[in-house]
Backbone as a ProteinNet text record, in pm:
[ID]
protein_1_A
[PRIMARY]
MSETEPDAAVEPQRYFFVHMLKTGGTAMFLRLREQYGEAAVYPNATDGDVMTVAPQFVTATLLERWPVRGPDIRVMIGHLPLCTTELLGVPFTTLTMLREPVARTLSFLQFHRKLIPADADLSLEQIYDDHVRFDSLIHNHMVKMLSLTPDEMTADMLTPVEFTPARLARAKANLEAMDAVGTQDHLEDFCDAIDAAFGWHTAKHVKHKGAGKPKVSRSLRKRIARDNADDIELYDYAVELIRRRGFLR
[TERTIARY]
84.4	0	88.3	59.9	138.2	108.4	194.9	176.9	50.5	7.3	-110.5	-239.4	-229.8	-349.2	-415.3	-547.3	-614.3	-611.2	-602	-599.8	-743.5	-789.2	-927.8	-956.4	-850.6	-869.6	-892.1	-868.4	-886.1	-1035.2	-1073.9	-1214.7	-1252.3	-1373.6	-1419.2	-1444.4	-1452.5	-1485.7	-1631	-1652.6	-1788.2	-1811.4	-1937.2	-1974.3	-2083.2	-2070.2	-2168.7	-2220.9	-2349.6	-2413.4	-2499.8	-2466.7	-2546.6	-2669.2	-2783	-2908.5	-2978.7	-2963.8	-3033	-3174.3	-3265.2	-3405.6	-3428.2	-3500.1	-3544.8	-3429.1	-3326.1	-3212.5	-3183.7	-3273.3	-3251.6	-3196.1	-3190.6	-3132.3	-3213	-3345	-3426.3	-3391.2	-3369.6	-3326.7	-3193.8	-3102.3	-2973.4	-2988.7	-3076.1	-3099.1	-3144.8	-3240	-3291.8	-3183.9	-3102.8	-2996.6	-2887.2	-2852.5	-2747.9	-2798.2	-2925.7	-2982.1	-2981.2	-3007	-2998.5	-2854.1	-2761.1	-2619.7	-2568.1	-2603.2	-2543.1	-2634.9	-2764.6	-2858.5	-2901.9	-3022.6	-3081.8	-3000.2	-2940.2	-2868.7	-2745.3	-2691.3	-2567.4	-2591.7	-2719.4	-2752	-2821.1	-2781	-2849.4	-2918.2	-3047	-3127.3	-3198.7	-3238.7	-3327	-3441.4	-3524.9	-3646.1	-3617.6	-3501.3	-3470	-3438.9	-3413.6	-3374.4	-3492	-3613.6	-3731.4	-3814.4	-3941.5	-4034.8	-3992	-4001.9	-3953.2	-4037.2	-4162.2	-4247.1	-4241.1	-4245.4	-4252.4	-4115.3	-4020.2	-3884.2	-3793.9	-3815	-3740.9	-3589.3	-3537.7	-3392.7	-3314.5	-3380.2	-3313	-3285.3	-3347.2	-3330.4	-3254.6	-3259.4	-3223	-3086.6	-2990.9	-2856.3	-2853.1	-2934.5	-2935.7	-2974.9	-3067.3	-3106.5	-2990.1	-2919.1	-2801.1	-2698.6	-2673.2	-2573.7	-2617.4	-2747.7	-2798.6	-2783.7	-2803.3	-2799.9	-2657.7	-2565.6	-2430.6	-2363.2	-2369.3	-2306.8	-2370	-2496.4	-2567.5	-2537.6	-2543.3	-2535.2	-2405.7	-2329.2	-2210.3	-2121.3	-2088.8	-2000.7	-2055.5	-2187.7	-2248.6	-2276.6	-2275.2	-2312.3	-2199.2	-2234.8	-2138.8	-2177.9	-2306.5	-2354.5	-2452	-2430.6	-2526.4	-2579.5	-2712.6	-2772.7	-2902.2	-2894.4	-3010.1	-2999.5	-3099.5	-3098.7	-3016.5	-2892.5	-2801.3	-2689.2	-2661.5	-2555.5	-2421.2	-2336.3	-2205.3	-2125.8	-2138	-2058.6	-2093.7	-2203.2	-2239.2	-2124.4	-2048.3	-1936.5	-1835.4	-1825.7	-1728.5	-1770	-1895.2	-1946	-1924	-1885.4	-1883	-1743.4	-1641.7	-1505.6	-1450	-1508.1	-1455.6	-1448.9	-1361.2	-1350.3	-1465.2	-1502.3	-1605.6	-1557.8	-1597.2	-1593.2	-1723.2	-1715.5	-1832.7	-1882.3	-2015.6	-2080.6	-2201.1	-2240.1	-2365.1	-2407.5	-2533.6	-2585.2	-2655.8	-2642.1	-2708.5	-2811.3	-2894.7	-2996.2	-3011.2	-3042.3	-3064	-3164.7	-3131.3	-3209.2	-3354.6	-3385.3	-3525.4	-3606.1	-3553.6	-3621.3	-3633.3	-3528.3	-3532.1	-3641.6	-3651.1	-3751	-3891.9	-3914.7	-4047.8	-4086.6	-3991	-4018.1	-4055.6	-3986	-4018.3	-4158.6	-4196.1	-4328.8	-4437.5	-4417.7	-4513.5	-4524.5	-4409.4	-4407	-4479.5	-4456.2	-4522.1	-4673	-4718.7	-4863.4	-4925.8	-4852.4	-4902.3	-4891.2	-4785.4	-4759.8	-4852.9	-4889.4	-4969.4	-5110.9	-5207.2	-5343.7	-5403.7	-5370.6	-5427.9	-5382.4	-5270.2	-5215.8	-5238.9	-5319.2	-5336.8	-5393.2	-5474.3	-5538	-5464.1	-5352.3	-5274.9	-5198.1	-5176.9	-5092.2	-4946.8	-4861.2	-4718.2	-4665	-4717.9	-4676.6	-4712.1	-4828.5	-4869.2	-4779.4	-4743.2	-4653.1	-4515.9	-4470.3	-4338.8	-4336	-4448.9	-4454.7	-4452	-4468.7	-4462.5	-4318.7	-4297.2	-4159.5	-4089.4	-4161.7	-4098.1	-4046.5	-4129.4	-4089.5	-3975.1	-3987.9	-3885.3	-3750.7	-3750.4	-3624.2	-3558.2	-3638.4	-3580.8	-3552.7	-3630.7	-3621.8	-3593.4	-3605.5	-3591.4	-3470.4	-3456.8	-3360.5	-3217.2	-3157.6	-3018.3	-2988.8	-3080.5	-3073.3	-2942.5	-2896.8	-2777.1	-2652.3	-2644.9	-2532.9	-2532	-2649	-2656	-2608.8	-2653.6	-2618.4	-2468.3	-2399	-2255.1	-2169.9	-2230.6	-2150.9	-2167.2	-2272.4	-2291.8	-2170.5	-2139.7	-2034.6	-2098.5	-2030.7	-2088.8	-2121.4	-2040.8	-2063.3	-2189.2	-2224.2	-2340.4	-2466.5	-2455.9	-2571.4	-2656.7	-2761.8	-2849.9	-2977.7	-3014.8	-3139.4	-3121.4	-3006	-2976.3	-2995.6	-3060.8	-3071.3	-3169.4	-3244.2	-3336.1	-3267.4	-3140.8	-3067.5	-3073.9	-3117	-3116.4	-2974.1	-2940.3	-2806.5	-2816.3	-2708.9	-2696	-2613.4	-2662.4	-2591.1	-2498	-2371.5	-2267.3	-2171.7	-2087.6	-1985.9	-1896.3	-1866.7	-1782	-1850.3	-1982.6	-2054.8	-2056.4	-2081.2	-2081.1	-1943.2	-1838.8	-1702.3	-1674.2	-1724.7	-1704.2	-1779.4	-1899.8	-1976.7	-1902.6	-1847.2	-1772.4	-1648.4	-1576.2	-1454.9	-1489.2	-1596.7	-1636.9	-1683.7	-1752	-1794.7	-1673.3	-1576	-1455.4	-1382.4	-1389.1	-1318.4	-1393.3	-1518.7	-1595.4	-1541.6	-1560.1	-1501.9	-1578.9	-1708.7	-1789.9	-1902.6	-1917.5	-2020.1	-2092.6	-2225.2	-2305	-2417.3	-2493.8	-2613.4	-2731.5	-2848.5	-2968.5	-2999.3	-2968.1	-3000.2	-2902.2	-2796.5	-2701.9	-2683.8	-2794.9	-2792.2	-2721.8	-2757.2	-2700.7	-2551.7	-2509.8	-2367	-2290.6	-2350.8	-2290.3	-2278.4	-2384.4	-2381.7	-2275.8	-2260.8	-2156.1	-2018.3	-1996.3	-1866	-1840	-1938.4	-1914.4	-1912.2	-1985.3	-1978	-1835.7	-1777.5	-1641.4	-1541.1	-1562.6	-1466.8	-1479	-1602.5	-1625.1	-1666.7	-1675.9	-1716.9	-1864	-1946.5	-2089.4	-2162.9	-2295.8	-2382.5	-2510.7	-2496.1	-2610.8	-2675	-2601.9	-2655.7	-2767.5	-2876.3	-2990.4	-3015.1	-2975.3	-2999.2	-3146.1	-3229.7	-3373.1	-3410.5	-3521	-3569.4	-3649.9	-3605	-3669.1	-3787.4	-3899.8	-4022.4	-4041.6	-4037.7	-4055.4	-4202.3	-4224.9	-4362	-4432.6	-4361.4	-4419.7	-4393	-4390.6	-4362.3	-4489.9	-4490.5	-4611	-4626.5	-4747.6	-4769.3	-4721.6	-4617.9	-4554.5	-4539	-4574.6	-4560.6	-4413.4	-4387.4	-4250.7	-4203	-4295.7	-4257.3	-4209.6	-4274.3	-4230.3	-4092.6	-4071.1	-3938.6	-3830.6	-3861	-3763.7	-3739.1	-3845.4	-3829.9	-3741.2	-3766.8	-3687.1	-3540.8	-3515	-3376.3	-3310.8	-3383	-3327.4	-3303	-3400.4	-3388.9	-3280.3	-3251.3	-3156.7	-3032.7	-2987.6	-2872.2	-2747.6	-2730.8	-2612.8	-2619.5	-2737.9	-2753.1	-2724.8	-2767.7	-2741	-2591	-2520.8	-2376.5	-2308.2	-2356.4	-2299.2	-2324.9	-2446.3	-2478.6	-2391.8	-2377.8	-2292.8	-2148.5	-2105.5	-1970.8	-1959	-2064	-2062.9	-2055.4	-2131.7	-2129.3	-1989.3	-1926.9	-1791.6	-1691	-1710.7	-1623.5	-1629.1	-1747.8	-1764.4	-1703.1	-1723.6	-1663.8	-1511.2	-1455.2	-1310.2	-1246.8	-1309.4	-1244.2	-1321.7	-1443.6	-1529.6	-1606.9	-1679.4	-1762.8	-1683.5	-1558.5	-1479.3	-1361.3	-1324.4	-1207.7	-1081
-119	0	124.4	218.4	340.4	429.5	531.4	620.5	705.1	726.1	811.1	730.8	598.8	515.1	503	524.7	515.8	373.7	361.4	231.6	189.6	88.4	43.7	-15.8	-53.6	-116.2	-14.1	114.3	216.6	237.1	222.2	237.7	385.5	418.6	557.6	591.8	719	763.2	728.1	651.6	614.8	655.5	686.7	733.2	642.5	609.5	525	603.4	639.3	715.8	620.4	603.9	519.1	598.9	562.3	633.5	565.1	622.1	569.4	624.9	548.2	586.6	719.3	809.4	936.5	1022.4	1034.6	1119.7	1226.4	1244.7	1343.5	1284.6	1153.8	1089.5	1106.2	1120	1138.8	1269.9	1375	1502.6	1486.6	1409.4	1387.1	1304.5	1205.2	1123.5	1210.7	1298.6	1384.1	1478.3	1530.4	1622.6	1550.8	1431.1	1357.2	1306.6	1274.8	1236.6	1356	1473.9	1595.3	1621.7	1591.8	1614.3	1521.7	1392.3	1292.7	1242.7	1263	1206.3	1068.3	1031.1	906.4	783.8	781.8	662.5	631.8	731.9	713	690	686.5	671	537.2	468.3	345.2	370.9	326.7	262.1	363.8	316.2	395.8	306.7	359.1	287	153.1	136.7	10.3	-100.6	-65.8	-165.6	-231.2	-184.4	-246.2	-147.4	-179.7	-94.5	-80.3	42.9	67.9	-1.7	-37.8	-104.9	-256.2	-308.3	-453.8	-519.8	-455.7	-510.4	-451.7	-325.4	-252.4	-261.9	-219.2	-227.7	-141.3	-42.2	45.5	-25	-142.9	-217.3	-349.2	-407.9	-548.8	-563.1	-613.5	-631.3	-730	-835.1	-935.4	-872.5	-777.5	-709.1	-627.9	-559.9	-485	-576.8	-691.8	-783.3	-838.2	-853.1	-895.3	-783.9	-661	-548.1	-498.8	-528.6	-474.7	-512.1	-637.6	-668.4	-592.3	-552.7	-481.2	-331.6	-275	-129.7	-78.6	-168	-126.1	-26.1	-48.9	45.6	188	203.3	335.6	403.4	326.4	381.7	466.5	586.5	674.9	701.4	691.5	715.9	606.4	550.2	456.6	519.5	526.6	584.2	510.1	419.8	340.5	302.9	231.2	185.9	57.8	69	-45.4	-22.9	-120.3	-104.2	-71.9	-7.5	32.4	-85.2	-201.3	-317.4	-364.7	-313.9	-349.3	-317.1	-214.7	-177.7	-291.3	-375.2	-483.9	-596.5	-597.7	-704.2	-678.1	-556.7	-517.3	-515.2	-517.4	-531.3	-409.5	-292	-168.3	-64	35.3	137.6	237.8	287.2	389.7	499.9	622.1	730.6	720.6	717.4	688.4	812.8	824.7	939.2	891.2	968.8	942.1	1064.7	1064.8	1165	1092.9	1146.8	1094.1	1195.7	1150.3	1238.4	1207	1308	1285.1	1171	1064.9	940.8	950.6	1031.4	1042.8	1109.1	1216.1	1283.1	1190.4	1111.8	1018.2	914.2	861.3	758.4	814.3	931.4	991.6	1021.1	1065.5	1090.3	959.9	852.7	721.8	678.3	694.8	653.9	733.1	863.2	945	899.5	873.4	831.7	698.6	605.8	475	491.3	577.4	596.8	652.2	734.8	788.1	685.8	604.8	510.3	390.4	344.5	222.8	261.2	258.5	301.2	226.2	98	18.8	66.7	138.2	186.1	335.6	396.5	542.1	591	508.7	551.1	502.8	436.1	390.3	506.5	498.8	597.9	568.7	667.7	645.7	537.6	532.5	429.1	290	274.9	144.3	99.7	192.7	158.6	121.9	196.4	170.7	36.2	-5.6	-129.2	-255.2	-242.9	-362	-414.6	-533.1	-580.1	-611.4	-654.1	-683.6	-554.5	-452.1	-322.7	-262.5	-273.5	-217.9	-285.4	-417.5	-490.5	-467.2	-454.7	-449.9	-308.3	-209.4	-77.4	37.8	12.5	121.7	104.1	-10.9	-30.6	-5.1	102.5	137.1	120.6	173.2	155.6	208.5	321.6	381.5	301	251.8	165	39.8	-17.8	-138.5	-111.5	-1.6	28.6	46.1	91.2	114.7	1.1	-94.8	-198.3	-337.4	-359.8	-492	-531.4	-660.2	-714.3	-801.1	-821.1	-906.5	-1047.4	-1102.2	-1238.8	-1252.1	-1148.4	-1158.3	-1102.6	-1034.8	-968.8	-1070.9	-1117.2	-1219.3	-1161.2	-1040.3	-979.5	-829.8	-793.8	-652.7	-569.9	-454.6	-372.2	-430.3	-533.2	-598.5	-706.8	-732.3	-837.6	-816.8	-919.1	-905.1	-913.3	-825.7	-825.8	-805	-839.7	-810.5	-683.2	-590.1	-464.3	-475	-475.1	-493.4	-374.4	-356.5	-251.5	-266.3	-390.3	-412.3	-363.5	-384.5	-338.5	-186	-123	22.4	77	13.9	58.1	43	-65	-83.8	21.8	55.2	159.2	292.9	325.3	449.9	449.7	338.7	331.2	343.3	277.4	285.8	426.5	491.6	629.2	720.6	704.1	786.8	767.1	645.7	616.4	663.7	705.4	750.3	883.6	907	1025.9	1153.3	1142.5	1260.8	1221.4	1297.1	1269.2	1399.3	1394.9	1510.9	1475	1574.9	1553.4	1621.7	1565	1611	1757.3	1802.7	1941	2041.6	1993.1	2082.4	2035.9	2001.1	1947.1	2040.9	2168.9	2260.3	2284.4	2287.9	2301.8	2179.4	2062.4	1938.8	1943.5	1988.8	1997.7	2097.6	2208.5	2303.9	2236.8	2155.8	2091.1	1988.1	1904.5	1802.4	1864.2	1972	2041.3	2091.4	2151.4	2203.4	2092.1	1979	1868.2	1790.3	1770	1680.1	1751.2	1883	1956	1940.9	1917.9	1901	2034.1	2026.4	2143.3	2094.9	2045.6	1988.3	2084.5	2187.1	2279.5	2363.5	2375.3	2453.9	2575.7	2564.6	2668.9	2709.9	2606.2	2628.8	2600	2657.4	2632.5	2504.3	2404.8	2273.8	2269.6	2231.4	2222.9	2079.3	2057.8	1923.6	1886.9	1768.3	1719.5	1779.9	1860.9	1917.5	1828.6	1888.4	1810.5	1744.5	1611.6	1543.9	1561.6	1544.6	1545	1410.1	1415.5	1293.3	1302.4	1197.2	1196.2	1195.2	1251.4	1250.2	1107.6	1020.3	881.3	811.6	841.3	779.2	831.1	960.5	1015.1	949.5	929.9	866.7	721.6	650.9	511.5	502.8	590.8	588.6	614.4	712.5	743.2	626.3	563.4	449.4	330.4	301.8	185.2	202.7	326.5	354.4	427.7	385.5	450.3	440.5	329.1	315.4	414.1	432.9	531.4	672.8	701.5	833.7	854.4	751.6	764.7	780.9	707.1	720.1	859.6	910.2	1043.6	1149.4	1140	1235.4	1226.5	1105.7	1086.8	1154.9	1143.3	1207.4	1358.9	1415.5	1560.5	1605.8	1531.5	1565.1	1546.3	1441.6	1417	1533.6	1581.6	1694.9	1820.9	1840.3	1957.1	1953.2	1832.6	1817	1827.3	1767.3	1760.4	1830.3	1871.2	1919.7	1802.7	1828.8	1727.3	1622.8	1653.5	1567.8	1508.6	1389.6	1323.9	1382.4
0	0	0	-85.6	-92.9	26.1	49.1	162.2	148.1	24.4	1.9	-5.4	-10.6	-21.9	114.8	124.6	254.4	308.3	439.3	505	532.3	459.8	472	608.9	681.6	811.6	923.2	896.3	998.3	1024.4	1149.7	1184.7	1190.7	1148.6	1161.6	1308	1338.4	1473.4	1502.5	1609.9	1649.4	1795.2	1826	1958.7	2015.4	2142.8	2211.3	2330.7	2325.1	2431.2	2513.1	2639.9	2728.8	2771.8	2717.9	2744.4	2860.7	2978	3094.8	3098.6	3152.5	3152.1	3223.6	3156.3	3212.8	3263.2	3180.8	3216.3	3110.9	3016	2910.9	2783.2	2774.7	2657.3	2530.4	2542.1	2421.2	2353.2	2432.2	2374.6	2303.1	2362.5	2298.4	2171.8	2174.3	2054.4	1938.3	1962.3	1855.6	1803.8	1894.2	1853.1	1775	1816.3	1744.9	1609.8	1601.8	1471.6	1377	1429.9	1347.8	1305.9	1394.6	1366.6	1256.7	1264.7	1176.7	1065.4	1080.3	984.9	1030.4	993.8	1044	1006.9	888.7	843.4	926.6	994.9	1070.1	1218.3	1260	1401.3	1424.1	1530	1571.8	1704.4	1713.6	1610	1521.7	1402.5	1318.4	1270.7	1184.2	1145.2	1079.7	1017.8	951	1050	1174.6	1273.8	1343.6	1315.1	1373.5	1453.6	1469	1540.4	1686.5	1738.6	1874.6	1980.7	1947.1	2045	2032.7	1910.5	1893.8	1887	1820.4	1810.4	1918.7	1947.9	2051.6	2033.7	1918.3	1898.5	1995.6	2055.3	2151	2283.6	2303.9	2428	2411.8	2293	2276.9	2209.6	2284.7	2231.8	2116.2	2123.9	2017.1	1883.7	1886.1	1762.5	1708.2	1795.7	1753.5	1688.5	1748.1	1692.3	1556.2	1536.1	1405.5	1302	1344.8	1252.3	1224.8	1314.7	1301.8	1169	1121.9	992.1	876.2	892.4	785.8	791.1	910.5	923.2	985.3	1042.2	1114.5	1042	914.7	845.2	836.6	843.5	830.5	964.7	1073	1203	1259.1	1302.7	1368.8	1514	1544.3	1680.1	1719.5	1838	1896.2	2023.3	2034.9	2154.8	2183	2277.5	2315.5	2461.6	2509.5	2648.6	2659.2	2619.4	2614.8	2715.1	2801.9	2901	2837.3	2914.3	2863.9	2809	2870.3	2826.6	2687.3	2629.6	2491.5	2395.8	2426.8	2339.1	2324.9	2427.6	2424.9	2330.6	2288.3	2203	2055	2018.8	1878	1817.3	1899.6	1847.7	1778.1	1802.5	1744.8	1855.9	1841.2	1946.5	1940.8	2057.1	2069.1	2162.7	2132	2228.5	2307.5	2440.5	2522.7	2595.4	2601.4	2664.6	2744.3	2844.8	2915.3	2994	3036.5	3129.1	3243.1	3362.8	3480.1	3530	3623.3	3680.9	3829.1	3908.4	4050.6	4065.5	4141	4136.4	4181.4	4281.4	4321.1	4209.9	4152.8	4041.4	3921.5	3893.7	3781.3	3801.1	3921.1	3948.4	3940.2	3996.2	3989.2	3845.3	3764.6	3622.9	3552.3	3586.8	3527.7	3566.5	3692.4	3737.9	3666.6	3650.8	3576.7	3431.8	3370.6	3231.6	3214.3	3306.2	3298.3	3305.5	3391.5	3406.9	3279.5	3207	3080.5	2967	2972.2	2863.3	2866.9	2986.4	3001.9	3044	2951.9	2984.8	3103.4	3116.2	3225.4	3361.9	3365.3	3492.7	3513.7	3428.9	3432.5	3565	3631.2	3755.6	3880.2	3861	3975.9	4037.5	4165	4231	4198.1	4217.6	4195.2	4288.2	4410.7	4504.9	4453.9	4395.1	4343.3	4228	4141.5	4031	4084.7	4181.4	4240.5	4311.6	4368.7	4446.8	4362.2	4230.9	4145	4144.5	4200.9	4221.2	4090.2	3988.1	3858.9	3796.8	3796	3740.6	3823.3	3955	4042.6	4018.3	4015.9	4001	3866.1	3761	3626.5	3576.6	3622.7	3562	3658.4	3787.4	3883.6	3973.4	4035.1	4142.5	4096.1	4145.2	4112.8	3963.3	3882.8	3737	3677.7	3724.5	3665.5	3699.4	3822.4	3859.3	3772.5	3751.4	3669	3525.9	3467.4	3328.4	3308.4	3412.1	3399	3453.8	3523.8	3588.2	3529.9	3452.6	3392.5	3308.6	3310.4	3224.7	3117.2	3004.7	2900.4	2949	3037.7	3085.1	3169.1	3243.8	3331.3	3267.8	3154.8	3093.1	3018.8	3084	3026.5	2967.1	3009.2	2961.2	2941.4	2886.8	2860.1	2988	2981	3101.4	3203.4	3164.3	3257.4	3339.5	3313.4	3382.9	3534.1	3608.8	3755.2	3808.4	3902.1	3959.6	4110.7	4178.8	4321.3	4335.3	4412.5	4429.7	4550.1	4520.2	4619.6	4613.2	4715.5	4707.4	4585.2	4546	4428.6	4301.5	4291.6	4172.3	4165.9	4277.5	4280.6	4244.3	4296.4	4264.5	4115.6	4054.6	3910.6	3830.2	3873.8	3804.6	3811.3	3927.1	3941.1	3852	3851.6	3769.5	3621.4	3579.1	3438.6	3402.7	3496.6	3472.3	3455.4	3541.4	3534.4	3402.7	3346.7	3222	3098.3	3113.8	2997.6	2947.5	2817.7	2755.4	2785.7	2807.9	2838.9	2932.4	3040	3140.9	3172	3169.3	3202.7	3296	3335.3	3415.3	3348.8	3371.2	3301.9	3331.5	3451.9	3487.2	3428.5	3365.5	3296.5	3151.3	3088.4	2952.1	2854.9	2856.2	2757	2780.8	2906.4	2935.7	2886.1	2905.9	2855.8	2704	2637.2	2491.3	2443.9	2512.9	2478.1	2482.5	2585.3	2601.7	2491.7	2462.6	2359.6	2219.9	2199.7	2071	2045.7	2148.8	2134.7	2114	2179.4	2170.6	2040.8	1993.3	1880	1751.7	1754.5	1635.8	1604.1	1706.5	1687.5	1702	1679.5	1697	1765	1886.9	1957.9	2055.8	2100	2199.5	2138.7	2208.5	2161.9	2251.1	2375.6	2475.1	2478.4	2477.4	2492.7	2637.5	2680.2	2814.7	2810.5	2884	2878.9	2974.4	2919.4	2999.1	3043.1	3172.3	3225	3235.6	3289.6	3303.1	3423.6	3500	3619.4	3739	3856.8	3976.2	4026.1	4033.2	4081.1	4231.6	4279.7	4423.5	4477.7	4555.8	4603.6	4754.2	4821.8	4966.5	5005.8	5121.7	5172.3	5195.2	5233.2	5259	5131.9	5017.3	4892.7	4853.1	4866.8	4835.7	4921.4	5047.9	5136.3	5096.3	5058.6	5014	4890.7	4795	4672.2	4703.9	4789.2	4824.6	4896.3	4987.1	5060.7	4967.3	4882.4	4794	4688.7	4652.5	4544.7	4596.1	4712.4	4774.8	4687.6	4615.5	4528.4	4412.4	4356	4248.7	4300	4421.2	4478	4495.8	4543.1	4558.3	4422.5	4322.2	4187.9	4131.5	4150	4099.6	4167.5	4298.3	4369.8	4319.8	4289.2	4234.5	4098	4016.4	3884.3	3897.4	3989.2	4010.2	4052.1	4141.5	4184.8	4071.8	3991.5	3876.7	3778.8	3749.5	3657.8	3717.8	3848	3913.2	3903.5	3915.8	3919.3	3781.2	3681.9	3549.8	3439.2	3468	3361.6	3300.7	3194	3132.3	3054.8	3020.3	2932.7	3008.1	2965.9	3025.9	2967.6
[MASK]
+++++++++++++++++++++++++++++++++++++++++++++++++++++++++++++++++++++++++++++++++++++++++++++++++++++++++++++++++++++++++++++++++++++++++++++++++++++++++++++++++++++++++++++++++++++++++++++++++++++++++++++++++++++++++++++++++++++++++++++++++++++++++

């Protein structure tokens, strides 16, 4: 190969955004799709219906689609644990955003009540009390998304795990190693930082309108904080990490 001939083996720059539930990832998905175009973002409409196939959740679907779309993908942003990057055999620049865990959980409960008509009249406490939903989608969700390993991941982000000091330490170490870390309450500042680093144009500096603060008992807030103590420690670690180094590694 001559010195001027391009090396076909050189991988393009790819980005993997760990989209944790109710942390502002949908806003990032829309902005990154605008940045790169639908064909360069995973998942897109060709990967399957978001409700029936759910490519944004299912690693097996990604592995099936990778031989087809891999060469064109520049950004992956789905509810896929960080360890998914280890399954694809190519390098990624990694990004994520976290959210204060009590606020994240309450936002999830509100969203569930709107999404599932059969549960529309349930109280937030009743939705939270469902042990299947709690175990798979609520309990220390952010720690799980950053600490799962490929060997233990049997059901993607729904994989049941035991929350131990070692798991929390692994989540913190993996967070520290990520290339860009932000928080939902500083979305535009995070976008400013990654725009400057990656040559993007994701910052909008719009005023984000939330779903409003639900009427929540103090007892439920305390339960959420107690049940998700590892997520709270991880979030506090993320805030300190950003304070210490900024949004970028």
